[in-house]
C-alpha positions as CSV (number, residue, x, y, z in Angstrom):
1,X,12.7,12.5,3.7
2,X,12.0,8.8,4.0
3,X,15.2,6.8,4.6
4,X,15.7,3.1,5.0
5,X,19.2,2.3,6.1
6,X,20.7,-1.2,6.1
7,X,17.3,-2.8,6.7
8,X,17.2,-6.5,7.5
9,X,13.8,-8.1,7.8
10,X,12.2,-11.5,8.0
11,X,9.2,-13.4,9.3
12,X,10.8,-16.3,11.1
13,X,14.0,-15.8,13.1
14,X,14.9,-19.5,12.5
15,X,15.1,-18.8,8.7
16,X,17.2,-16.5,6.6
17,X,15.9,-13.0,6.4
18,X,13.8,-12.1,3.4
19,X,15.6,-8.7,3.1
20,X,19.2,-8.2,4.2
21,X,21.0,-4.9,4.4
22,X,18.7,-2.9,2.1
23,X,18.9,0.9,1.8
24,X,16.7,3.3,0.0
25,X,15.6,7.0,0.1
26,X,12.6,8.9,-1.1
27,X,12.6,12.7,-1.0
28,X,9.4,14.7,-0.3
29,X,7.5,15.0,-3.6
30,X,9.7,12.4,-5.3
31,X,8.4,9.3,-7.1
32,X,10.8,6.4,-6.7
33,X,10.2,3.0,-8.5
34,X,11.6,-0.1,-6.9
35,X,12.2,-2.7,-9.6
36,X,12.8,-6.4,-8.9
37,X,11.7,-9.9,-9.7
38,X,9.1,-11.8,-7.8
39,X,10.4,-13.2,-4.5
40,X,13.4,-10.8,-4.1
41,X,12.0,-9.1,-1.0
42,X,10.8,-5.8,-2.3
43,X,7.3,-6.2,-0.9
44,X,8.7,-6.9,2.5
45,X,10.9,-3.7,2.3
46,X,7.7,-1.8,1.2
47,X,5.9,-3.0,4.3
48,X,8.8,-1.9,6.5
49,X,8.7,1.6,4.8
50,X,5.0,1.8,5.5
51,X,5.5,0.9,9.2
52,X,3.6,-2.3,8.7
53,X,6.5,-4.7,9.5
54,X,9.2,-4.2,12.1
55,X,12.7,-4.9,10.7
56,X,15.2,-7.2,12.5
57,X,18.0,-4.7,12.0
58,X,18.6,-1.3,10.4
59,X,17.0,2.1,10.8
60,X,14.0,3.8,9.2
61,X,14.1,7.6,9.4
62,X,11.3,10.0,8.7
63,X,12.4,13.6,8.3
64,X,15.6,12.7,10.0
65,X,14.0,11.1,13.1
66,X,14.4,7.4,13.6
67,X,11.1,5.4,13.8
68,X,10.9,3.4,17.0
69,X,7.5,1.6,16.7
70,X,5.6,-0.2,14.0
71,X,2.0,-1.2,13.3
72,X,-0.5,-0.3,16.0
73,X,2.3,0.7,18.4
74,X,3.4,3.6,16.2
75,X,1.8,6.9,17.1
76,X,-1.4,7.6,15.1
77,X,-0.1,10.8,13.6
78,X,2.9,8.9,12.2
79,X,0.8,5.9,10.9
80,X,-1.5,8.2,9.1
81,X,1.2,9.9,7.1
82,X,1.4,6.8,5.0
83,X,-1.2,5.5,2.5
84,X,-0.7,2.0,1.2
85,X,-2.1,0.1,-1.8
86,X,-1.4,-3.6,-2.1
87,X,-1.2,-5.9,-5.1
88,X,-4.2,-8.0,-4.3
89,X,-7.3,-5.9,-3.3
90,X,-9.3,-8.9,-2.2
91,X,-6.8,-9.8,0.4
92,X,-6.7,-6.2,1.7
93,X,-10.4,-5.5,1.8
94,X,-12.9,-6.6,4.4
95,X,-15.4,-8.7,2.5
96,X,-18.2,-7.6,4.9
97,X,-17.9,-3.9,4.0
98,X,-19.5,-2.0,1.2
99,X,-17.1,0.0,-1.0
100,X,-18.3,3.2,0.7
101,X,-17.5,1.8,4.1
102,X,-14.2,0.5,2.9
103,X,-13.1,4.0,1.8
104,X,-14.5,5.5,5.0
105,X,-12.8,3.0,7.3
106,X,-9.6,5.1,8.1
107,X,-11.8,8.2,8.8
108,X,-13.9,6.3,11.3
109,X,-10.8,4.7,12.9
110,X,-9.2,8.1,13.5
111,X,-12.3,9.8,14.8
112,X,-13.2,11.7,11.7
113,X,-16.7,10.4,11.1
114,X,-18.1,13.9,10.4
115,X,-16.0,14.1,7.2
116,X,-17.3,10.8,5.8
117,X,-20.3,12.2,3.9
118,X,-18.1,14.7,2.0
119,X,-14.9,12.8,1.6
120,X,-16.2,9.4,0.4
121,X,-18.3,10.6,-2.6
122,X,-15.5,13.0,-3.6
123,X,-12.8,10.4,-3.5
124,X,-15.0,7.8,-5.2
125,X,-15.5,10.2,-8.1
126,X,-11.8,10.9,-8.2
127,X,-10.9,7.2,-8.6
128,X,-13.7,6.5,-11.1
129,X,-16.3,4.8,-8.9
130,X,-19.9,5.6,-9.7
131,X,-22.4,6.0,-6.8
132,X,-24.2,2.7,-7.5
133,X,-20.9,0.8,-6.9
134,X,-20.5,2.3,-3.4
135,X,-23.3,0.2,-2.0
136,X,-21.7,-3.1,-3.3
137,X,-19.4,-5.4,-1.4
138,X,-16.1,-6.7,-2.7
139,X,-17.5,-9.9,-4.2
140,X,-20.0,-7.9,-6.2
141,X,-17.4,-5.8,-8.1
142,X,-14.4,-6.5,-10.4
143,X,-10.8,-6.5,-9.3
144,X,-10.3,-3.1,-11.0
145,X,-13.3,-1.5,-9.2
146,X,-12.2,-2.9,-5.9
147,X,-8.6,-1.6,-6.4
148,X,-10.1,1.8,-7.2
149,X,-11.8,1.7,-3.8
150,X,-8.5,0.6,-2.1
151,X,-6.7,3.5,-3.7
152,X,-9.4,5.9,-2.4
153,X,-9.0,4.4,1.1
154,X,-5.3,5.0,0.9
155,X,-5.8,8.7,0.0
156,X,-8.7,9.4,2.3
157,X,-6.5,10.7,5.2
158,X,-4.3,12.8,2.8
159,X,-1.1,11.0,3.5
160,X,2.4,12.6,2.9
161,X,3.8,9.3,1.6
162,X,2.2,6.7,-0.7
163,X,3.4,3.1,-0.9
164,X,2.1,1.3,-4.0
165,X,3.1,-2.3,-3.9
166,X,2.4,-3.9,-7.3
167,X,-0.8,-1.8,-7.3
168,X,-1.5,-2.4,-11.0
169,X,-0.2,-6.0,-11.4
170,X,-3.7,-7.5,-11.6
171,X,-5.3,-4.7,-13.7
172,X,-5.8,-4.1,-17.4
173,X,-4.0,-1.3,-19.2
174,X,-6.9,1.2,-19.1
175,X,-7.4,0.8,-15.3
176,X,-3.7,0.9,-14.7
177,X,-3.4,4.3,-16.6
178,X,-6.4,5.6,-14.7
179,X,-5.1,4.8,-11.2
180,X,-1.6,6.0,-12.0
181,X,-3.2,9.3,-13.2
182,X,-5.1,9.6,-9.8
183,X,-1.9,9.1,-7.9
184,X,0.0,11.6,-9.9
185,X,-2.8,14.2,-9.6
186,X,-2.7,13.7,-5.8
187,X,1.1,14.1,-5.7
188,X,0.9,17.3,-7.8
189,X,-1.7,18.7,-5.4
190,X,-0.1,17.7,-2.1
191,X,3.6,17.2,-2.8
192,X,3.4,13.6,-1.4
193,X,6.3,11.3,-2.0
194,X,5.8,7.9,-3.7
195,X,7.4,4.5,-3.5
196,X,6.1,2.3,-6.3
197,X,7.1,-1.3,-6.2
198,X,6.9,-3.5,-9.3
199,X,8.5,-5.7,-11.9
200,X,7.4,-3.8,-15.0
201,X,10.3,-1.5,-15.8
202,X,8.4,0.3,-18.6
203,X,5.6,1.3,-16.2
204,X,8.0,2.4,-13.4
205,X,10.2,4.3,-15.8
206,X,7.2,6.2,-17.2
207,X,5.6,6.8,-13.8
208,X,8.5,7.6,-11.5
209,X,11.2,10.3,-11.3
210,X,13.8,7.5,-10.9
211,X,13.8,3.8,-10.8
212,X,16.2,1.7,-8.7
213,X,16.8,-2.0,-9.2
214,X,16.7,-4.3,-6.2
215,X,20.3,-5.3,-6.8
216,X,21.4,-1.7,-6.1
217,X,19.2,-1.4,-3.0
218,X,20.7,-4.5,-1.3
219,X,24.5,-4.6,-0.7
220,X,25.9,-7.2,-3.1
221,X,28.0,-8.9,-0.6
222,X,25.0,-9.5,1.7
223,X,22.2,-9.9,-0.9
224,X,19.9,-12.8,-0.4
225,X,16.9,-14.0,-2.3
226,X,13.6,-13.6,-0.5
227,X,10.4,-15.6,-0.5
228,X,7.9,-12.8,-0.7
């Protein structure tokens, strides 16, 4: 179980928090959509859920155990239980890397280089990348092709939890459908839980087991608009 309890998070202690008193749960194997307008703070909450941002207050529990450390200070086996796909692939991809190296990056970072020759071509095919695209760098491919590589990178370590933060916001309908299908096939195979953040209620309602609105995640008496 992934549980966020009364999370308050910001980026500057001199300013009002982006997220205040937000609570959310995702059960193993469950797909939860988090619906809200731009700027409400849902992306910040997603980063907290993925161990990428330390909250100012509140508790994140994984399988009932409180998480004590975030980012590089979190234990490797904890960090690698999460796979994250961001809204803007060009901001989350190293422009110096080929798509093949981009997908392989988590494997090399965790000492699993020996699995690269097998895992990278297999995942590339799964997300719809042809072999000729794997030698190209981000500036040589489309947003949709790059996001396919970013999804492959998120799946390469076989995470137990997927965080998709507006993953399809910049994509056309056909690419959106293809990537959602990849995520769902992975979840069916592994039983992974999913937190899908977005502002398209039609997509989230179709994709997820349940959709929760930001206004129900944040306590009404303490809700505050965010900037992210």
